[in-house]
N, C-alpha and C positions, 0 to 999 in steps of 0.2 A: 504494500500500500504506500502511495506517495504522500509525503508530508513536505510542505514548503519550508524553506529556511526559517522564515519568520515564525511560523507556527511551532516549529520544534523549540525555538528559544522561548516562545510564550509559555509552552508547557513547563519548562524548567522553572520559570519565574512564578507561575501560578501555583505550583505545587505547595509551597509553604502556606500561601493564603488559604488554599482549600483545606489542607490538612489541619492547620491551626486555627484559622478564623480570627476575626476581630473580637467578637463577643461583647458581653456587657458585664460590668463589675457588680453583679447583684450579690447579696449575701453579706453578712458582717465580716469585717476584717478580723483575722486571728493574730494572736501574739506570736511573734517570731523574732528572736534575737539576731538582728542582721549585722553583718560585718561592715566595716567602713567601705563606702562605695557600692554597696549591694543594693540595687533598686528593688522596690516591692513590685512584684509582677503578678497581676491577677488576670489580665487579658493581654493579647498580643501587642496592642498599642503601648503597653507599659514598658516594653523592651526598648531601651535606647539603642541608637545605632552602634554597631561594633566597629572597631578600628579598620578591619579589612573591607568594610562597605565602601570606603573611599577609593578602593582600588578595583572595583567592579562596576559594571553598568547597573544602573538602577532599573526598576520596572518602567519608569518614565523614559529612560534612555532607550530601552528596547522598543517601546511603543513608538517613540519618535523615529527611530531607525526604520521600523517597519513602514511607517507612513512615508518616509523619504524614499524607501525602496520602491514602494508602489507608485509614487509620483514619477520616479525615473523610469519605472517599467512602463507606465502609460506613455511616456514620451517615446520610448524605444518601440513599443507596439505601433504607435501611430506612424513612426518612420518607415514601417514595413507595409503601410497602406491601410491599417485598421484605424481609420480616422475617428471612429466613435468609441474606441476602446476606453472603458471607464477606469477611474482610479480605485474603485472598489468593485470586486467581481466575485462570482461564484463559479466553481469548477464542477465537472461531472463526477470526479472522485472525491468523496467526503473524507476528510482527515480526522474527524472527531474521535473515532474509535482509538486511533493510535495515540492522540494527544491526551485523552482522558486517562488511558492506562499509564502514561508517563507520569501524570500528576498524582494519580490516586495512591501510588505506592511510595511516595516520598514523605518523610516526616523527620523530626529532629529528636534529639535525646530527651528533650522535655515534653515531647508529644503534643497533645491538643490542649487548648486553653479556653475554647469557646463553650461555656456551660449551656447556653441555649441550644447550640447545635448538638451538643452531646445528648441532651434530653430528647431531641427529635430524631437524630441520625446515628447515635452511638459513635462508632469510629468510622462511619462511612462518609460519603460525599453526596452533595446534592447535584444530580446530573443536569438539572435545568440551569443551575447557576454556572456549572462548567460550560454548558453549551452556549450560554449568553456571553460568557467571558471570551471564549475562543471564537465566537461568531462575530466579534467586533469588527474584524477586518474582512469578513467574508460576505458582507451584505452588499447586494448589487445585482446586476443582471447576470444571468448564466451565459458564460462565454461559449463561442462556437468551437467546434473541433479544429477548424483551421486556425483560430486564434490560440487555442491551447497548444498546438504544435509549435508555434513560434514562442509562446510564453515560456515553455519548458524545453524547447529544442527536441521534442520527442516525435517519434513516428515519421521523421523525415527520411527520405531515401538514403540508404547507406552510401557514404561517399559524396552525397550531394546535399549539403546543408544550406542551400540557397532558396530564398523566396523572392520572387520578382527580381531575380538577378543579383540579390544581395545575400552575403553569407550570414546565417543566423549565428550569434555568439554561442559559445559552448554553454550548455545548460539553458539556453533560451534567454529571453529578455529579463526574466525575473532574477535568475542567478547572476547574470551579467551586471544588473543594477546593484545587487547586494555586494558583489565583489568591488564594484566601483567605490562604494562608500567606505570600504575598508582598505582600499589600495594604498592609502598613505601610512598605514600602520607598518612600522619597521619589522615587527615580528608578531603576526596575527595569532599564531599558535600560542606563543607565550602570553599574549594578551588574554586569550580565552582560557588557557589551562593553568597558568602559574598560580593564580590566587585560589582557583578551585582546588588544586592539589594541596596547596598549603593549608587551606581551610579544612580539608578532609583530614590531613595529618594532625592538625591542632585539635580537631573535634575528638579524635581518638585519644589524644593526650589528656583532654578534659575528662573523658569518660573513665580514664585510669587514675585520675587524681584522687588521692585519699579523701580530700574534702568533698568531692563530688560523690564518691562512693558512700560516704556517710550520709550525705543528703538523700541519695537514692534509697539507701537502706531505711532511713526514717520514713520516706514516702511509701515504700513498699510495706512497712509495718502498719502504717496508717490505713492503706487500702485493705490489707488482710484483716485488720481489726474491724473494718466495716462489713466483713463477711465475704470478701471476694478473694480471688486467686492472688497469690503473692508473685508479682512480676519483678524481673531484674531492673526494669526501668519503664517509664511511660512509653518509650518507643516500643518496647516489647509488648506492652499492653495493646498498643495500636495495631501491631502486626499479628496478634493472636489469630491463628487459623480458624479458631472456633467461630469467628464472626462471619465466615463464608464470603469473603470479599470477592466480587466478580470482576470481570475485565473492565467494567466501566467505573470501578471504584466504589460502587454501592455494596453495602453489607446487608445481612438479613435483618438487622435492627431488632433483635429479640429484646425482651425486657431485661434479660441478664446482661446483654451487651450495653444497652443504654444506661443501666444502673452502674455498671462497672466504669463506664466513661465518666459518669457524673462523680462517682467516688474518687476516681483518678484526679479530676480537676479540683475537687474540694480539698483533697490532701495536698496537692501542689500549692493551693492558696494558703492553707494552714501553715505549711512549712516553707513557703517561698522557694520551692524547688527550682523554678525557672529563673528566679533572681540569683540564686547561687550559681546556676549554669552560666548566666550572663557574666557575672563577676569573674569567674574563672576563665571563661572564653576570652573576655576582653583583656585580661591579664596576659594570657599566653599569646594573643595576637599582637599586642603592643611589643612584647619582647621579640617576637619573630620579625616584626617590621624593622625594629632597631638593628637586628642582626643581619638582615638582608635588604637594607634600605635601597641600595642601587637597583636591585631587581624590581622592587616594588615601584620605584620612581620611573623605571623604564616602562612598566605596565601602564602606569597612570598617564605617561606622556602619549602612549599609543591610544588610550581611551580618549584623550583630549583631541587627538588628530581625527579620530572617527567622529566625535561630536562636532568638530568644525566642518567636516564634510557633510554631515547631516544638516547643519544650519545652512550651508550653501545650497544644498538640494531643496530645502524648504523655502529658499529665498529670503532668509533672515540676515 
């Protein structure tokens, strides 16, 4: 199944929002002896930005890049004679199944924080919300088969990638436009992968930290005291196969699942589990940046080059 460049990135970005949610801060605050610098985290918006966030594209950056890619794609398509090609379009192959699966199985060590969502959906996702989020850039008229061939460079005669005497760029107009926006990056692979890899390594270090282990043990005891299974972490609770998660991210939403998800969040609020996670993560990220400052600065410079290309494409 085909997935566009922009949609694949959107899936990665939406994953956290779908799995964790924004939520509401209902219920009384519980006592917790917080360490200096440890934020009280009851819902997702209580989490401050982390140091590594400054070295990655934000959700807004990806959204703007996708908009710019589509604008350049429209110009490219019109140059091949498709004068009424829109800036927003729908294709014959639906990419929703692939993108929902990508998003549904991603969560963090602290798991979910949205109590209202837990009461309704347990550890599952709302398929309608997912469809609305991913459908943002796919509204518009259905393109023709001829347009789709040039859009993606597919189904053209082998050895002849010309339309009306002009060679179609590799991957078609869409891929060519996406490449154009990132052409100024000195090392695109480093820009995409370096911080992602460092973040993954640091997340593992946080999970092994004795302070985090104590916080997770306290959380696990709390959930067990409420009459539920004792999990190693909120992430483990989210991934429990008992919830019967399907390919679209939805679960069976049994009473047991929903009650477990609620107890999970109540215990995190009582013991500020996500706040402890943030404190330790920020600590390790700051230290890593100071140790590898040159590499991080190079990544940020490339991010700025792409942002500048996006601004130019958008006429700003």
